[in-house]
C-alpha positions in Angstrom: 23.5 -23.6 -12.1 20.2 -22.7 -13.7 19.9 -26.2 -14.9 19.0 -27.2 -11.4 15.4 -27.6 -10.4 14.0 -24.3 -9.1 13.5 -25.2 -5.5 17.0 -26.6 -5.1 18.6 -23.6 -6.9 16.5 -21.3 -4.6 17.7 -23.2 -1.5 21.3 -22.9 -2.6 21.0 -19.2 -3.5 19.2 -18.4 -0.2 21.8 -20.4 1.8 24.7 -18.3 0.2 22.8 -15.2 1.0 22.5 -16.2 4.7 26.2 -17.3 4.8 27.2 -13.9 3.3 25.1 -12.0 5.8 26.5 -14.0 8.6 30.1 -13.2 7.4 29.5 -9.4 7.2 27.4 -9.4 10.4 30.7 -9.7 12.4 32.2 -6.4 11.4 28.8 -4.8 11.6 28.3 -5.8 15.2 32.0 -5.1 16.2 31.9 -1.6 14.8 28.5 -0.9 15.9 29.2 -1.7 19.5 32.6 0.2 19.5 30.7 3.2 18.3 28.1 2.8 20.9 30.5 2.2 23.8 33.1 4.8 23.0 31.6 8.3 23.2 34.4 10.0 21.2 33.3 11.7 18.0 36.5 10.8 15.9 36.0 7.1 17.0 32.3 7.2 16.1 33.0 8.7 12.7 35.8 6.1 12.0 33.3 3.3 12.9 30.6 4.8 10.8 32.8 4.9 7.7 33.9 1.3 8.4 30.2 0.3 8.7 29.4 1.9 5.4 32.3 0.3 3.7 31.3 -3.2 5.1 27.7 -2.6 3.9 28.9 -1.8 0.4 31.1 -4.9 0.4 28.1 -6.9 1.6 26.0 -5.7 -1.3 28.9 -6.3 -3.8 29.1 -10.0 -2.6 25.4 -10.5 -2.8 25.6 -9.2 -6.4 28.3 -11.7 -7.2 26.4 -14.5 -5.6 23.3 -14.0 -7.8 25.4 -14.3 -10.9 24.6 -18.0 -10.7 21.0 -17.1 -11.6 22.2 -15.7 -15.0 19.8 -12.5 -14.6 20.3 -9.6 -16.9 20.5 -6.5 -14.8 19.7 -3.7 -17.1 20.7 -0.6 -15.1 20.2 2.8 -16.9 21.0 6.4 -16.2 23.7 5.9 -13.4 26.6 7.6 -15.2 27.7 10.9 -13.7 26.5 10.2 -10.1 28.9 11.5 -7.4 29.8 9.3 -4.4 30.5 12.2 -2.2 27.1 14.0 -2.4 23.7 13.8 -1.0 20.8 12.0 -2.8 17.1 11.5 -2.3 16.0 8.4 -4.0 12.3 7.7 -4.8 11.1 4.4 -6.4 8.1 2.5 -7.2 7.6 -0.5 -4.8 6.4 -3.9 -5.9 8.1 -6.4 -3.5 11.1 -7.1 -1.4 13.3 -7.5 -4.5 13.2 -3.7 -4.9 15.6 -3.0 -2.1 18.1 -5.5 -3.6 17.7 -4.0 -7.1 18.3 -0.5 -5.8 21.3 -1.6 -3.9 22.7 -3.4 -7.1 22.1 -0.3 -9.2 23.5 2.4 -6.9 26.2 0.6 -4.8 29.4 2.7 -4.7 27.9 5.2 -7.1 26.2 7.1 -4.4 26.7 7.0 -0.6 25.5 3.8 1.1 21.6 4.2 0.7 19.3 4.0 3.7 15.6 3.7 4.0 13.1 4.1 6.7 12.2 1.0 8.5 9.6 0.0 11.0 10.6 0.2 14.6 9.4 -3.3 15.3 11.9 -4.8 12.7 14.8 -4.1 15.1 14.0 -7.5 16.5 14.6 -9.3 13.1 17.4 -12.0 13.7 20.8 -10.9 12.5 19.4 -8.0 10.3 17.8 -5.9 13.2 21.1 -5.1 14.8 22.8 -4.7 11.5 20.3 -2.0 10.5 20.7 -0.3 13.9 24.5 -0.3 13.5 24.2 1.2 10.1 21.9 3.9 11.4 18.9 3.2 9.3 16.2 5.5 10.6 13.7 3.4 12.6 10.3 4.9 12.5 6.9 4.5 14.2 4.4 6.2 11.8 0.9 7.0 12.8 -2.0 5.8 10.5 -4.1 8.2 8.5 -7.0 7.2 10.8 -4.9 8.1 13.9 -3.9 11.4 12.4 -7.4 12.3 11.4 -8.6 11.7 15.1 -5.6 13.5 16.5 -4.0 16.0 14.1 -1.2 16.8 16.4 0.2 13.3 15.6 1.2 14.7 12.2 3.6 17.1 13.8 4.9 14.2 16.0 5.6 12.3 12.8 7.4 15.2 11.4 9.6 15.6 14.5 10.3 11.8 14.5 11.4 12.1 10.9 13.6 15.1 11.6 15.4 13.2 14.5 15.8 10.1 12.4 17.5 12.1 9.6 19.6 14.4 11.7 22.8 12.4 11.4 22.4 12.1 7.7 22.9 15.9 7.3 26.5 15.8 8.7 28.0 13.8 5.9 27.2 12.8 2.3 24.1 10.4 2.5 21.6 8.7 0.4 17.9 8.1 1.5 15.4 5.9 -0.2 11.8 6.8 0.0 9.0 4.5 -1.5 6.3 7.0 -2.1 3.6 4.5 -2.3 4.3 3.6 1.3 3.5 -0.1 0.7 4.0 -2.8 -1.8 1.9 -2.8 -4.9 -0.7 -5.5 -5.3 -3.8 -5.7 -7.4 -5.9 -5.8 -4.4 -4.4 -2.6 -3.0 -4.7 -0.9 -6.4 -8.4 -1.7 -6.6 -9.1 -0.7 -3.0 -7.4 2.6 -3.6 -9.2 3.2 -6.9 -5.8 4.4 -8.0 -5.8 6.7 -11.1 -2.5 5.0 -12.2 -2.4 1.8 -14.1 0.7 0.3 -12.5 1.1 2.3 -9.4 -0.6 3.0 -6.1 -1.4 6.6 -5.1 1.8 8.3 -3.9 2.0 9.8 -0.3 3.3 13.2 -0.9 3.4 14.1 2.9 6.0 11.4 3.6 8.3 12.8 1.0 7.7 16.4 2.2 8.7 15.3 5.8 12.0 13.9 4.6 12.8 16.9 2.6 12.0 19.2 5.5 14.2 17.1 7.8 17.2 16.8 5.4 17.1 20.3 4.0 18.5 21.7 0.9 21.6 19.5 1.0 19.4 16.7 -0.4 19.1 18.7 -3.7 19.8 15.6 -5.9 16.7 13.7 -6.7 16.9 10.2 -8.2 13.7 9.1 -9.7 14.0 5.4 -10.1 11.7 3.1 -12.0 12.1 -0.8 -11.5 10.4 -3.1 -13.9 10.2 -6.8 -13.9 8.9 -9.1 -16.7 6.2 -10.5 -14.4 5.3 -10.5 -10.8 8.1 -12.3 -9.0 8.4 -12.8 -5.1 11.8 -12.9 -3.5 11.6 -16.7 -3.5 11.0 -16.7 -7.3 14.0 -14.4 -7.7 16.1 -16.8 -5.6 15.0 -19.7 -7.7 16.0 -18.0 -11.0 12.6 -17.4 -12.4 13.5 -13.9 -13.4 15.5 -13.5 -16.6 15.8 -9.8 -16.6 15.1 -6.7 -14.6 15.3 -3.0 -15.7 16.4 -0.3 -13.2 16.1 3.1 -14.8 17.4 6.2 -13.0 16.6 9.8 -13.8 18.7 12.4 -12.0 17.5 15.9 -11.5 18.2 18.8 -9.2 15.2 19.7 -6.9 13.9 23.3 -7.4 14.5 25.8 -4.7 10.8 26.3 -3.8 10.6 22.7 -2.4 12.9 23.7 0.4 11.2 26.9 1.4 7.7 25.8 2.3 5.8 24.5 5.2 3.8 21.3 4.2 1.8 21.1 7.4 0.7 24.7 7.7 0.9 26.3 4.3 -2.1 25.2 2.1 -0.7 26.8 -1.1 2.6 25.0 -0.7 1.0 21.8 0.2 -1.1 21.9 -3.0 1.8 22.8 -5.2 4.0 20.1 -3.7 1.1 17.5 -4.3 0.7 18.7 -7.9 4.6 18.2 -8.4 4.5 14.7 -6.9 1.5 13.6 -8.9 2.9 14.9 -12.2 6.1 12.8 -11.5 3.9 9.7 -10.7 2.0 10.2 -13.9 5.2 10.2 -15.9 6.4 7.1 -13.9 3.2 5.2 -14.6 3.8 5.8 -18.4 7.6 4.9 -18.1 6.8 1.7 -16.1 4.2 0.6 -18.7 6.7 1.1 -21.5 9.4 -0.8 -19.7 7.0 -3.7 -18.9 6.1 -3.9 -22.6 9.8 -4.0 -23.5 10.4 -6.9 -21.0 7.4 -8.7 -22.4 9.0 -8.5 -25.9 12.3 -9.7 -24.3 10.6 -12.8 -22.7 8.9 -13.6 -26.1 12.2 -13.4 -27.9 14.0 -15.5 -25.4 
């Protein structure tokens, strides 16, 4: 269908996405409300499993739908992942396409991946209640300025993270964390005076809070780098203006020292953790640059 004009193709693809979401919203809502209304642990666990399976099927259908766009999904490094284990997933963040790319790369290879979401987004039509039913952690994070004015708010953020992640410790789970905290744009990059060429500065504290909340069960770390041939919005993606995307996954086991420190109150641990994060970000910046060059060569050849 790529012979169609881009706006028409985008409209068709978007319509198919909405129809697919509307279809899968039904089991999301039914199972979510049963879980909410029946306070029996066995029933709750059964509904939870059903919700995860529905979520995975929703993602699988989305992947099949975008096959009409003839995109080359180049996914690397996912062999050997275990579905029944815990994974902390960290990725660079460029636009809303990233969530879809992570889902495509990791669906049914690791437990249904979740990510932190702003509390206000629970009111998004259709998706808000679906996210609630799937137990995505809703967060209200305080800004750096608010924390600076009232340092006690940092402890409040940690406690909020701990409560949001509590249920994920009871069964194999995956959690996505975008270390940059926001989507990359040239304006944000310039305003930050980021030392990285292709990335914003990482927020080590957010990752430290997640690790403190989830504990040593989250020993598997997936360092994901997503590269596009050029900047593409979600609408560009729907219109078939992207020919290829690379999702490179590097799996490692987190060192024991990461789970034994106190990021808030131990200066030595905090410095060590920040150094560890910055070294990973430096390597990711180089990796992303190499992948972008590879994609430029692909675009030229095609």
